[in-house]
MDTraj code that builds the backbone (N, CA, C; nanometers):
import mdtraj as md
import numpy as np

residues = "MET ARG TYR LEU PHE ALA GLY VAL LEU LEU VAL LEU LEU SER SER CYS ALA HIS PHE ALA LYS PRO GLU LYS THR VAL ASN LEU PRO VAL ARG GLN VAL THR ALA VAL GLY LEU SER PRO GLN PRO LEU GLY PHE TYR THR GLU ARG LEU ALA GLN GLN LEU PHE ALA GLU LEU ALA LYS ASP GLN ASN THR LEU GLN ARG GLN LEU ALA VAL SER SER PHE LEU PRO ILE SER ALA LEU SER LEU GLN THR LEU SER ALA GLN GLU VAL GLU LEU ALA ASN GLN LEU ALA ASP SER MET LEU THR GLU ALA VAL GLN ARG GLY TYR ASP ALA VAL ASP ILE ARG LEU ARG ARG GLU VAL LEU LEU GLN PRO ASP HIS GLU GLN GLY PHE SER ARG GLN LEU ALA GLU LEU ARG GLN GLN HIS SER ALA ARG ALA LEU LEU SER GLY THR TYR SER VAL GLN GLU ASP GLY TYR VAL VAL ASN VAL ARG LEU ILE ASP ILE ASP SER GLN ARG VAL LEU ALA ALA ALA THR ASP TYR ILE PRO ASP ASN VAL MET TRP SER ALA GLU LYS MET ARG LYS ARG GLY ASN TYR LEU TYR ARG SER ASP ARG ILE GLY GLU ARG PRO".split()
xyz = np.array([
    [-3.3172, -6.7207, -5.0810],
    [-3.2408, -6.7149, -4.9557],
    [-3.1072, -6.6428, -4.9772],
    [-3.0483, -6.6737, -5.0941],
    [-2.9204, -6.6113, -5.1250],
    [-2.9341, -6.4597, -5.1379],
    [-3.0465, -6.4180, -5.1994],
    [-3.0687, -6.2731, -5.2177],
    [-3.0972, -6.2049, -5.0842],
    [-3.1649, -6.2782, -4.9957],
    [-3.1935, -6.2220, -4.8636],
    [-3.0647, -6.2013, -4.7844],
    [-2.9726, -6.2988, -4.7922],
    [-2.8451, -6.2884, -4.7218],
    [-2.7600, -6.1718, -4.7759],
    [-2.7601, -6.1565, -4.9072],
    [-2.6845, -6.0470, -4.9696],
    [-2.7400, -5.9127, -4.9283],
    [-2.8757, -5.9055, -4.9167],
    [-2.9370, -5.7788, -4.8759],
    [-2.9004, -5.7427, -4.7338],
    [-2.9022, -5.8423, -4.6451],
    [-2.8653, -5.8177, -4.5051],
    [-2.7196, -5.7733, -4.4954],
    [-2.6313, -5.8400, -4.5718],
    [-2.4893, -5.8047, -4.5707],
    [-2.4670, -5.6615, -4.6191],
    [-2.5423, -5.6218, -4.7205],
    [-2.5292, -5.4862, -4.7740],
    [-2.5714, -5.3823, -4.6707],
    [-2.6786, -5.4143, -4.5990],
    [-2.7257, -5.3221, -4.4947],
    [-2.6214, -5.3084, -4.3841],
    [-2.5594, -5.4204, -4.3430],
    [-2.4576, -5.4176, -4.2381],
    [-2.3353, -5.3374, -4.2809],
    [-2.2925, -5.3564, -4.4062],
    [-2.1772, -5.2828, -4.4558],
    [-2.2056, -5.1331, -4.4632],
    [-2.3274, -5.0993, -4.5014],
    [-2.3650, -4.9578, -4.5080],
    [-2.3650, -4.8948, -4.3694],
    [-2.4104, -4.9738, -4.2704],
    [-2.4120, -4.9229, -4.1325],
    [-2.2701, -4.8998, -4.0816],
    [-2.1801, -4.9947, -4.1118],
    [-2.0418, -4.9800, -4.0676],
    [-1.9767, -4.8578, -4.1321],
    [-2.0055, -4.8406, -4.2609],
    [-1.9478, -4.7251, -4.3301],
    [-2.0008, -4.5959, -4.2714],
    [-2.1288, -4.5978, -4.2284],
    [-2.1885, -4.4772, -4.1710],
    [-2.1217, -4.4412, -4.0380],
    [-2.0985, -4.5426, -3.9513],
    [-2.0365, -4.5162, -3.8207],
    [-1.8872, -4.4872, -3.8326],
    [-1.8230, -4.5389, -3.9372],
    [-1.6791, -4.5180, -3.9522],
    [-1.6459, -4.3822, -4.0123],
    [-1.7472, -4.3130, -4.0618],
    [-1.7243, -4.1845, -4.1256],
    [-1.6742, -4.0835, -4.0217],
    [-1.5591, -4.0198, -4.0450],
    [-1.5049, -3.9258, -3.9458],
    [-1.5924, -3.8020, -3.9316],
    [-1.5952, -3.7508, -3.8094],
    [-1.6718, -3.6300, -3.7851],
    [-1.6021, -3.5096, -3.8460],
    [-1.6809, -3.4094, -3.8783],
    [-1.6248, -3.2874, -3.9336],
    [-1.5440, -3.2139, -3.8268],
    [-1.4313, -3.1581, -3.8687],
    [-1.3484, -3.0814, -3.7761],
    [-1.3715, -2.9326, -3.7990],
    [-1.3596, -2.8587, -3.6908],
    [-1.3785, -2.7139, -3.6975],
    [-1.2439, -2.6470, -3.6739],
    [-1.2032, -2.5624, -3.7637],
    [-1.0786, -2.4896, -3.7497],
    [-1.0993, -2.3707, -3.6568],
    [-1.0347, -2.3758, -3.5399],
    [-1.0465, -2.2671, -3.4445],
    [-0.9636, -2.1479, -3.4907],
    [-1.0099, -2.0278, -3.4676],
    [-0.9339, -1.9107, -3.5100],
    [-0.8042, -1.8967, -3.4313],
    [-0.6999, -1.8511, -3.4978],
    [-0.5715, -1.8268, -3.4323],
    [-0.5838, -1.7022, -3.3464],
    [-0.5405, -1.7143, -3.2209],
    [-0.5504, -1.6007, -3.1289],
    [-0.4466, -1.4961, -3.1641],
    [-0.4912, -1.3756, -3.1796],
    [-0.4021, -1.2637, -3.2040],
    [-0.4124, -1.1680, -3.0877],
    [-0.2987, -1.1227, -3.0425],
    [-0.2947, -1.0318, -2.9292],
    [-0.2448, -0.8968, -2.9770],
    [-0.3244, -0.7954, -2.9552],
    [-0.2812, -0.6622, -2.9914],
    [-0.1557, -0.6263, -2.9140],
    [-0.0713, -0.5472, -2.9723],
    [0.0598, -0.5185, -2.9145],
    [0.0510, -0.4269, -2.7931],
    [-0.0255, -0.4691, -2.6935],
    [-0.0318, -0.3945, -2.5683],
    [0.0937, -0.4260, -2.4879],
    [0.1604, -0.3251, -2.4375],
    [0.2826, -0.3467, -2.3620],
    [0.4066, -0.3560, -2.4482],
    [0.3889, -0.3678, -2.5806],
    [0.5030, -0.3701, -2.6704],
    [0.5242, -0.2303, -2.7266],
    [0.6472, -0.2011, -2.7609],
    [0.6780, -0.0655, -2.8040],
    [0.7745, -0.0667, -2.9203],
    [0.7545, 0.0216, -3.0182],
    [0.8521, 0.0355, -3.1263],
    [0.9708, 0.1233, -3.0871],
    [0.9657, 0.1809, -2.9666],
    [1.0703, 0.2727, -2.9224],
    [1.1941, 0.1954, -2.8739],
    [1.3139, 0.2515, -2.8941],
    [1.4362, 0.1876, -2.8429],
    [1.4505, 0.2119, -2.6931],
    [1.5478, 0.1429, -2.6329],
    [1.5696, 0.1566, -2.4890],
    [1.6039, 0.3003, -2.4509],
    [1.6767, 0.3701, -2.5374],
    [1.7152, 0.5071, -2.5088],
    [1.5974, 0.6002, -2.4850],
    [1.4851, 0.5709, -2.5481],
    [1.3646, 0.6515, -2.5275],
    [1.3210, 0.6464, -2.3816],
    [1.3327, 0.5284, -2.3205],
    [1.2863, 0.5110, -2.1831],
    [1.3893, 0.5588, -2.0814],
    [1.5186, 0.5425, -2.1120],
    [1.6189, 0.5941, -2.0195],
    [1.6191, 0.7471, -2.0194],
    [1.5899, 0.8078, -2.1335],
    [1.5783, 0.9538, -2.1369],
    [1.4598, 0.9990, -2.0521],
    [1.3528, 0.9230, -2.0583],
    [1.2349, 0.9569, -1.9778],
    [1.2646, 0.9417, -1.8286],
    [1.3406, 0.8371, -1.7936],
    [1.3831, 0.8202, -1.6548],
    [1.4718, 0.9360, -1.6101],
    [1.5643, 0.9748, -1.6974],
    [1.6563, 1.0825, -1.6637],
    [1.5829, 1.2149, -1.6440],
    [1.4812, 1.2386, -1.7238],
    [1.4041, 1.3613, -1.7082],
    [1.3404, 1.3688, -1.5702],
    [1.2893, 1.2551, -1.5235],
    [1.2326, 1.2509, -1.3883],
    [1.3412, 1.2687, -1.2827],
    [1.4513, 1.1972, -1.3005],
    [1.5552, 1.1929, -1.1982],
    [1.6226, 1.3289, -1.1789],
    [1.6545, 1.3945, -1.2898],
    [1.7341, 1.5161, -1.2817],
    [1.6511, 1.6444, -1.2798],
    [1.5189, 1.6318, -1.2837],
    [1.4344, 1.7510, -1.2912],
    [1.4594, 1.8454, -1.1741],
    [1.4555, 1.7943, -1.0523],
    [1.4750, 1.8776, -0.9342],
    [1.6226, 1.9081, -0.9089],
    [1.7090, 1.8128, -0.9443],
    [1.8522, 1.8322, -0.9188],
    [1.9104, 1.9444, -1.0034],
    [1.8473, 1.9751, -1.1154],
    [1.8986, 2.0805, -1.2020],
    [1.9036, 2.2154, -1.1316],
    [1.8224, 2.2321, -1.0270],
    [1.8190, 2.3582, -0.9532],
    [1.9269, 2.3643, -0.8446],
    [1.9931, 2.2511, -0.8206],
    [2.0910, 2.2429, -0.7118],
    [2.2316, 2.2371, -0.7698],
    [2.3031, 2.3461, -0.7656],
    [2.4376, 2.3520, -0.8221],
    [2.5350, 2.2618, -0.7478],
    [2.5150, 2.2415, -0.6191],
    [2.6040, 2.1540, -0.5420],
    [2.5981, 2.0104, -0.5935],
    [2.4774, 1.9637, -0.6215],
    [2.4616, 1.8277, -0.6744],
    [2.5184, 1.8185, -0.8146],
    [2.4993, 1.9235, -0.8930],
    [2.5489, 1.9239, -1.0298],
    [2.7007, 1.9108, -1.0342],
    [2.7680, 1.9628, -0.9321],
    [2.9136, 1.9600, -0.9288],
    [2.9702, 1.8335, -0.8646],
    [2.8841, 1.7493, -0.8085],
    [2.9329, 1.6237, -0.7503],
    [2.9811, 1.5316, -0.8616],
    [3.0920, 1.4682, -0.8374],
    [3.1370, 1.3669, -0.9323],
    [3.0614, 1.2370, -0.9024],
    [3.0013, 1.1784, -1.0044],
    [2.9205, 1.0580, -0.9806],
    [2.9720, 0.9402, -1.0616],
    [2.9494, 0.8229, -1.0074],
    [2.9796, 0.6968, -1.0747],
    [2.8479, 0.6253, -1.1031],
    [2.8526, 0.5333, -1.1974],
    [2.7327, 0.4594, -1.2370],
    [2.7618, 0.3100, -1.2275],
    [2.6654, 0.2343, -1.1745],
    [2.6817, 0.0886, -1.1666],
    [2.5640, 0.0192, -1.2321],
    [2.5826, -0.1087, -1.2642],
    [2.4782, -0.1882, -1.3293],
    [2.3522, -0.1924, -1.2444],
    [2.2384, -0.1948, -1.3116],
    [2.1119, -0.2106, -1.2412],
    [2.0959, -0.3579, -1.2016],
    [2.0243, -0.3824, -1.0922],
    [2.0131, -0.5181, -1.0387],
    [1.8664, -0.5560, -1.0182],
    [1.8351, -0.6855, -1.0293],
    [1.6978, -0.7294, -0.9993],
    [1.6645, -0.7026, -0.8533],
    [1.5484, -0.6479, -0.8283],
    [1.5137, -0.6016, -0.6937],
    [1.5052, -0.7172, -0.5939],
    [1.4775, -0.8368, -0.6399],
    [1.4598, -0.9497, -0.5484],
    [1.5922, -1.0123, -0.5062],
    [1.6888, -1.0180, -0.5980],
    [1.8141, -1.0886, -0.5690],
    [1.9340, -0.9964, -0.5519],
    [1.9287, -0.8778, -0.6112],
    [2.0407, -0.7828, -0.6086],
    [2.1695, -0.8472, -0.6598],
    [2.1555, -0.9322, -0.7609],
    [2.2703, -0.9973, -0.8227],
    [2.2326, -1.0358, -0.9647],
    [2.3317, -1.0294, -1.0561],
    [2.3088, -1.0672, -1.1957],
    [2.3556, -1.2093, -1.2256],
    [2.4089, -1.2768, -1.1269],
    [2.4549, -1.4141, -1.1480],
    [2.3359, -1.5059, -1.1725],
    [2.3565, -1.6020, -1.2615],
    [2.2581, -1.7051, -1.2999],
    [2.1429, -1.6495, -1.3836],
    [2.1475, -1.5220, -1.4219],
    [2.0399, -1.4663, -1.5028],
    [2.0685, -1.4874, -1.6516],
    [1.9667, -1.4686, -1.7344],
    [1.9822, -1.4862, -1.8784],
    [2.0714, -1.3763, -1.9360],
    [2.1283, -1.4042, -2.0522],
    [2.2155, -1.3067, -2.1175],
    [2.1385, -1.1798, -2.1523],
    [2.0113, -1.1952, -2.1913],
    [1.9307, -1.0780, -2.2256],
    [1.9093, -0.9883, -2.1053],
    [1.8860, -1.0485, -1.9891],
    [1.8612, -0.9692, -1.8692],
    [1.9885, -0.8995, -1.8218],
    [2.1032, -0.9669, -1.8320],
    [2.2300, -0.9043, -1.7954],
    [2.2606, -0.7884, -1.8898],
    [2.2323, -0.8092, -2.0178],
    [2.2540, -0.7021, -2.1154],
    [2.1666, -0.5815, -2.0836],
    [2.0424, -0.6070, -2.0467],
    [1.9525, -0.4973, -2.0094],
    [2.0071, -0.4210, -1.8889],
    [2.0525, -0.4930, -1.7862],
    [2.1026, -0.4296, -1.6643],
    [2.2234, -0.3414, -1.6927],
    [2.3136, -0.3887, -1.7773],
    [2.4323, -0.3105, -1.8098],
    [2.4010, -0.1943, -1.9037],
    [2.3088, -0.2176, -1.9969],
    [2.2742, -0.1109, -2.0898],
    [2.1991, 0.0019, -2.0203],
    [2.1189, -0.0316, -1.9208],
    [2.0525, 0.0717, -1.8413],
    [2.1555, 0.1639, -1.7761],
    [2.2603, 0.1038, -1.7212],
    [2.3652, 0.1835, -1.6562],
    [2.4369, 0.2721, -1.7569],
    [2.4746, 0.2159, -1.8713],
    [2.5465, 0.2954, -1.9713],
    [2.4590, 0.4073, -2.0267],
    [2.3318, 0.3794, -2.0488],
    [2.2414, 0.4820, -2.1011],
    [2.2215, 0.5943, -2.0004],
    [2.2110, 0.5606, -1.8718],
    [2.1952, 0.6638, -1.7696],
    [2.3235, 0.7451, -1.7527],
    [2.4383, 0.6822, -1.7721],
    [2.5651, 0.7559, -1.7704],
    [2.5660, 0.8600, -1.8824],
    [2.5222, 0.8200, -1.9998],
    [2.5143, 0.9138, -2.1122],
    [2.4213, 1.0297, -2.0807],
    [2.3051, 0.9984, -2.0240],
    [2.2080, 1.1026, -1.9909],
    [2.2658, 1.2011, -1.8893],
    [2.3393, 1.1496, -1.7907],
    [2.3970, 1.2365, -1.6878],
    [2.5006, 1.3315, -1.7474],
    [2.5896, 1.2774, -1.8312],
    [2.6940, 1.3599, -1.8919],
    [2.6334, 1.4660, -1.9825],
    [2.5323, 1.4287, -2.0599],
    [2.4689, 1.5251, -2.1500],
    [2.3976, 1.6367, -2.0747],
    [2.3667, 1.6134, -1.9491],
    [2.3026, 1.7168, -1.8674],
    [2.4040, 1.7968, -1.7848],
    [2.5317, 1.7729, -1.8086],
    [2.6340, 1.8544, -1.7455],
    [2.6912, 1.7986, -1.6171],
    [2.6586, 1.6750, -1.5814],
    [2.7114, 1.6166, -1.4582],
    [2.8540, 1.5663, -1.4799],
    [2.9339, 1.5739, -1.3759],
    [3.0717, 1.5268, -1.3778],
    [3.0710, 1.3781, -1.3422],
    [3.0871, 1.2929, -1.4426],
    [3.0758, 1.1487, -1.4206],
    [3.2079, 1.0788, -1.4470],
    [3.2298, 0.9694, -1.3753],
    [3.3486, 0.8862, -1.3980],
    [3.3022, 0.7453, -1.4345],
    [3.3833, 0.6778, -1.5144],
    [3.3557, 0.5387, -1.5504],
    [3.4499, 0.4502, -1.4705],
    [3.3963, 0.3768, -1.3756],
    [3.4788, 0.2969, -1.2847],
    [3.5376, 0.1726, -1.3519],
    [3.5011, 0.1470, -1.4771],
    [3.5543, 0.0299, -1.5479],
    [3.6813, 0.0622, -1.6263],
    [3.7293, 0.1855, -1.6174],
    [3.8470, 0.2256, -1.6939],
    [3.9726, 0.1528, -1.6452],
    [4.0452, 0.0949, -1.7382],
    [4.1686, 0.0242, -1.7045],
    [4.2799, 0.1241, -1.6735],
    [4.3786, 0.0784, -1.5980],
    [4.4968, 0.1618, -1.5722],
    [4.5722, 0.1883, -1.7011],
    [4.5757, 0.0887, -1.7889],
    [4.6422, 0.1019, -1.9182],
    [4.5523, 0.0418, -2.0259],
    [4.5580, 0.1022, -2.1433],
    [4.4816, 0.0484, -2.2555],
    [4.5477, -0.0805, -2.3037],
    [4.4681, -0.1860, -2.3138],
    [4.5190, -0.3156, -2.3576],
    [4.5067, -0.3257, -2.5088],
    [4.6205, -0.3491, -2.5757],
    [4.6215, -0.3600, -2.7216],
    [4.6108, -0.5062, -2.7625],
    [4.5017, -0.5396, -2.8290],
    [4.4823, -0.6739, -2.8824],
    [4.5124, -0.6724, -3.0321],
    [4.5305, -0.7893, -3.0946],
    [4.5630, -0.7916, -3.2381],
    [4.4593, -0.7215, -3.3260],
    [4.3329, -0.7254, -3.2850],
    [4.2294, -0.6675, -3.3711],
    [4.1461, -0.5588, -3.3043],
    [4.1815, -0.5184, -3.1820],
    [4.1067, -0.4119, -3.1154],
    [4.1845, -0.3599, -2.9947],
    [4.1373, -0.2470, -2.9420],
    [4.1935, -0.1909, -2.8202],
    [4.0905, -0.2041, -2.7088],
    [4.1362, -0.2331, -2.5894],
    [4.0452, -0.2562, -2.4775],
    [4.0757, -0.1578, -2.3648],
    [3.9830, -0.0640, -2.3440],
    [4.0020, 0.0369, -2.2415],
    [3.9261, 0.0108, -2.1137],
    [3.8358, -0.0878, -2.1175],
    [3.7542, -0.1182, -2.0007],
    [3.7811, -0.2598, -1.9514],
    [3.7511, -0.2816, -1.8254],
    [3.7687, -0.4142, -1.7665],
    [3.6755, -0.4279, -1.6463],
    [3.6481, -0.5514, -1.6093],
    [3.5733, -0.5793, -1.4861],
    [3.6624, -0.6516, -1.3835],
    [3.7914, -0.6586, -1.4127],
    [3.8862, -0.7198, -1.3205],
    [3.9414, -0.6116, -1.2285],
    [3.9224, -0.6300, -1.0987],
    [3.9594, -0.5273, -1.0022],
    [4.1075, -0.4905, -1.0108],
    [4.1929, -0.5887, -1.0335],
    [4.3372, -0.5638, -1.0376],
    [4.3786, -0.4781, -1.1566],
    [4.2940, -0.4695, -1.2587],
    [4.3285, -0.3965, -1.3803],
    [4.2730, -0.2547, -1.3819],
    [4.1949, -0.2173, -1.2813],
    [4.1244, -0.0896, -1.2845],
    [4.2019, 0.0211, -1.2155],
    [4.1724, 0.1422, -1.2557],
    [4.2223, 0.2585, -1.1830],
    [4.1478, 0.2654, -1.0501],
    [4.2198, 0.2712, -0.9420],
    [4.1579, 0.2648, -0.8106],
    [4.1204, 0.4019, -0.7552],
    [4.1758, 0.5069, -0.8100],
    [4.1551, 0.6389, -0.7522],
    [4.0526, 0.7185, -0.8326],
    [3.9478, 0.7558, -0.7675],
    [3.8520, 0.8501, -0.8241],
    [3.7854, 0.9208, -0.7069],
    [3.7257, 1.0315, -0.7356],
    [3.6668, 1.1123, -0.6281],
    [3.5149, 1.1197, -0.6401],
    [3.4540, 1.0115, -0.6879],
    [3.3083, 1.0107, -0.7006],
    [3.2427, 1.0250, -0.5631],
    [3.1473, 1.1141, -0.5537],
    [3.0769, 1.1384, -0.4275],
    [2.9319, 1.0944, -0.4346],
    [2.8901, 1.0499, -0.5507],
    [2.7523, 1.0038, -0.5667],
    [2.7500, 0.8827, -0.6592],
    [2.6533, 0.7952, -0.6380],
    [2.6366, 0.6744, -0.7197],
    [2.5002, 0.6781, -0.7866],
    [2.5009, 0.6618, -0.9179],
    [2.3770, 0.6518, -0.9935],
    [2.3561, 0.5047, -1.0271],
    [2.2506, 0.4473, -0.9765],
    [2.2229, 0.3065, -1.0013],
    [2.0735, 0.2820, -0.9836],
    [2.0351, 0.1556, -0.9836],
    [1.8931, 0.1271, -0.9685],
    [1.8633, -0.0207, -0.9633],
    [1.7363, -0.0499, -0.9562],
    [1.6868, -0.1872, -0.9532],
    [1.5748, -0.2018, -1.0553],
    [1.5387, -0.3256, -1.0830],
    [1.4249, -0.3496, -1.1718],
    [1.3482, -0.4725, -1.1247],
    [1.2222, -0.4754, -1.1595],
    [1.1350, -0.5870, -1.1259],
    [1.0752, -0.6417, -1.2545],
    [1.0873, -0.7727, -1.2749],
    [1.0382, -0.8356, -1.3973],
    [0.8863, -0.8499, -1.3905],
    [0.8180, -0.7991, -1.4937],
    [0.6738, -0.8114, -1.5065],
    [0.6413, -0.9078, -1.6203],
    [0.5127, -0.9247, -1.6505],
    [0.4712, -1.0211, -1.7521],
    [0.5285, -0.9876, -1.8893],
    [0.5297, -0.8600, -1.9250],
    [0.5783, -0.8221, -2.0576],
    [0.6715, -0.7018, -2.0522],
    [0.7429, -0.6866, -1.9412],
    [0.8353, -0.5746, -1.9318],
    [0.9010, -0.5661, -1.7953],
    [0.9526, -0.4491, -1.7638],
    [1.0259, -0.4283, -1.6395],
    [0.9824, -0.2966, -1.5749],
    [0.9636, -0.2988, -1.4436],
    [0.9501, -0.1758, -1.3673],
    [1.0909, -0.1381, -1.3218],
    [1.1393, -0.0233, -1.3650],
    [1.2768, 0.0184, -1.3395],
    [1.2783, 0.1343, -1.2402],
    [1.3603, 0.1192, -1.1375],
    [1.3781, 0.2233, -1.0360],
    [1.5217, 0.2736, -1.0440],
    [1.5393, 0.4029, -1.0564],
    [1.6733, 0.4610, -1.0618],
    [1.6871, 0.5632, -0.9504],
    [1.8066, 0.5733, -0.8941],
    [1.8279, 0.6696, -0.7860],
    [1.9714, 0.7218, -0.7883],
    [1.9872, 0.8399, -0.7366],
    [2.1182, 0.9012, -0.7190],
    [2.1441, 0.9102, -0.5692],
    [2.2526, 0.8476, -0.5230],
    [2.2783, 0.8316, -0.3798],
    [2.4081, 0.8997, -0.3423],
    [2.4072, 0.9765, -0.2346],
    [2.5298, 1.0332, -0.1793],
    [2.6086, 0.9200, -0.1125],
    [2.7315, 0.8972, -0.1561],
    [2.8097, 0.7832, -0.1088],
    [2.8427, 0.7949, 0.0394],
    [2.8790, 0.9118, 0.0859],
    [2.9206, 0.9279, 0.2257],
    [2.8042, 0.9104, 0.3228],
    [2.6934, 0.9756, 0.2957],
    [2.5800, 0.9730, 0.3887],
    [2.4766, 0.8660, 0.3544],
    [2.4862, 0.8068, 0.2332],
    [2.3898, 0.7094, 0.1833],
    [2.2504, 0.7712, 0.1634],
    [2.2433, 0.9007, 0.1599],
    [2.1159, 0.9689, 0.1399],
    [2.0778, 0.9648, -0.0077],
    [1.9516, 0.9354, -0.0342],
    [1.9011, 0.9342, -0.1706],
    [1.8726, 1.0781, -0.2127],
    [1.9474, 1.1257, -0.3102],
    [1.9351, 1.2642, -0.3558],
    [1.8202, 1.2818, -0.4538],
    [1.7913, 1.1779, -0.5301],
    [1.6818, 1.1830, -0.6277],
    [1.6464, 1.0404, -0.6666],
    [1.5221, 1.0218, -0.7104],
    [1.4773, 0.8882, -0.7500],
    [1.3682, 0.9005, -0.8555],
    [1.3564, 0.7959, -0.9370],
    [1.2530, 0.7930, -1.0414],
    [1.2182, 0.6484, -1.0722],
    [1.0972, 0.6285, -1.1231],
    [1.0490, 0.4945, -1.1589],
    [0.9743, 0.5026, -1.2918],
    [0.9947, 0.4014, -1.3762],
    [0.9230, 0.3959, -1.5035],
    [0.9080, 0.2506, -1.5453],
    [0.8284, 0.2299, -1.6488],
    [0.8040, 0.0957, -1.7017],
    [0.8686, 0.0846, -1.8395],
    [0.9411, -0.0266, -1.8629],
    [1.0071, -0.0495, -1.9911],
    [0.9587, -0.1829, -2.0485],
    [0.8948, -0.1830, -2.1658],
    [0.8535, -0.3094, -2.2290],
    [0.9746, -0.3960, -2.2619],
    [0.9600, -0.5271, -2.2469],
    [1.0774, -0.6126, -2.2664],
    [1.1171, -0.6262, -2.4122],
    [1.0300, -0.5885, -2.5062],
    [1.0667, -0.6037, -2.6461],
    [1.1702, -0.5008, -2.6926],
    [1.2061, -0.4023, -2.6067],
    [1.3096, -0.3071, -2.6464],
    [1.4448, -0.3763, -2.6586],
    [1.4579, -0.4958, -2.5999],
    [1.5834, -0.5694, -2.6070],
    [1.5782, -0.6812, -2.7110],
    [1.4663, -0.6963, -2.7826],
    [1.4585, -0.7979, -2.8870],
    [1.5348, -0.7504, -3.0089],
    [1.6024, -0.8411, -3.0753],
    [1.6739, -0.8051, -3.1969],
    [1.5745, -0.7851, -3.3106],
    [1.6183, -0.7134, -3.4132],
    [1.5305, -0.6872, -3.5271],
    [1.4894, -0.8163, -3.5964],
    [1.5764, -0.9183, -3.5930],
    [1.5437, -1.0457, -3.6583],
    [1.4297, -1.1176, -3.5886],
    [1.4091, -1.0876, -3.4592],
    [1.3047, -1.1560, -3.3845],
    [1.1707, -1.0839, -3.3914],
    [1.1701, -0.9618, -3.4470],
    [1.0480, -0.8833, -3.4497],
    [0.9860, -0.8854, -3.5887],
    [0.8569, -0.9097, -3.5940],
    [0.7808, -0.9029, -3.7173],
    [0.6530, -0.8263, -3.6883],
    [0.6149, -0.7367, -3.7773],
    [0.4915, -0.6612, -3.7588],
    [0.3974, -0.6942, -3.8727],
    [0.2765, -0.7336, -3.8366],
    [0.1731, -0.7635, -3.9347],
    [0.0482, -0.6859, -3.8963],
    [0.0189, -0.5848, -3.9735],
    [-0.0959, -0.5010, -3.9392],
    [-0.0728, -0.4299, -3.8085],
    [-0.1649, -0.4497, -3.7150],
    [-0.1541, -0.3874, -3.5835],
    [-0.0953, -0.4812, -3.4792],
    [-0.0302, -0.5886, -3.5250],
    [0.0211, -0.6874, -3.4329],
    [0.1717, -0.7007, -3.4454],
    [0.2376, -0.7191, -3.3309],
    [0.3808, -0.7456, -3.3273],
    [0.4012, -0.8918, -3.2920],
    [0.4943, -0.9575, -3.3613],
    [0.5239, -1.0971, -3.3348],
    [0.6715, -1.1118, -3.3016],
    [0.6990, -1.2065, -3.2102],
    [0.8364, -1.2392, -3.1771],
    [0.8659, -1.3783, -3.2302],
    [0.9714, -1.3915, -3.3097],
    [1.0115, -1.5204, -3.3637],
    [1.1203, -1.5792, -3.2752],
    [1.1057, -1.7071, -3.2423],
    [1.2105, -1.7756, -3.1678],
    [1.2210, -1.9178, -3.2175],
    [1.2934, -2.0021, -3.1433],
    [1.3199, -2.1374, -3.1913],
    [1.1960, -2.2233, -3.1981],
    [1.0895, -2.1886, -3.1289],
    [0.9694, -2.2704, -3.1300],
    [0.8613, -2.2081, -3.2177],
    [0.8995, -2.1111, -3.3013],
    [0.8033, -2.0517, -3.3913],
    [0.7722, -1.9085, -3.3554],
    [0.6583, -1.8613, -3.4033],
    [0.6195, -1.7244, -3.3796],
    [0.5154, -1.7186, -3.2702],
    [0.5237, -1.6127, -3.1902],
    [0.4208, -1.5930, -3.0900],
    [0.3891, -1.4441, -3.0820],
    [0.2623, -1.4104, -3.0586],
    [0.2241, -1.2697, -3.0509],
    [0.2707, -1.2071, -2.9220],
])
top = md.Topology()
chain = top.add_chain()
for i, resn in enumerate(residues, 1):
    res = top.add_residue(resn, chain, resSeq=i)
    for name in ("N", "CA", "C"):
        top.add_atom(name, md.element.get_by_symbol(name[0]), res)
traj = md.Trajectory(xyz[None], top)
């Protein structure tokens, strides 16, 4: 009887061990996304491309070439304001304006910088020639055209619209549109390239 009880107990323990055995796990492959929409090119590559479109026809018009133009920050097409936006997006909007100013001057246009202070401010470790405070700016300029634009945020970049507008008549003298991948504003520390894939590193790890 004792041997029969021991045999039954052994069978029960074996059954419990069989059911308690964990199931095998399958390691799912890590998803890799090819760098579609990402670009190794800097922002200047895309602003030059925009400028080529914008100034292509204007180059034939000497009257437009002689107009003094000002440049303003680009704005999101939905809100037309940079308030409450991320620092990266504000930086993009301002850098677009500065890059287009450079492109205009290099093509022979007479441009003014409306951020110029009346007087250069001397700080202990630098000189400050620009300001965004209205009271500190030179108020007199003869700009007759405004170069500016808008942008629309897409999944992995921006659709950028740039135009040159006659200030007096509000007539659009020229316009252009292009697409800019958002990784042109990523810092080098955030970019990693492995094979044919680009990765962005941030506080929550790496993502393709």
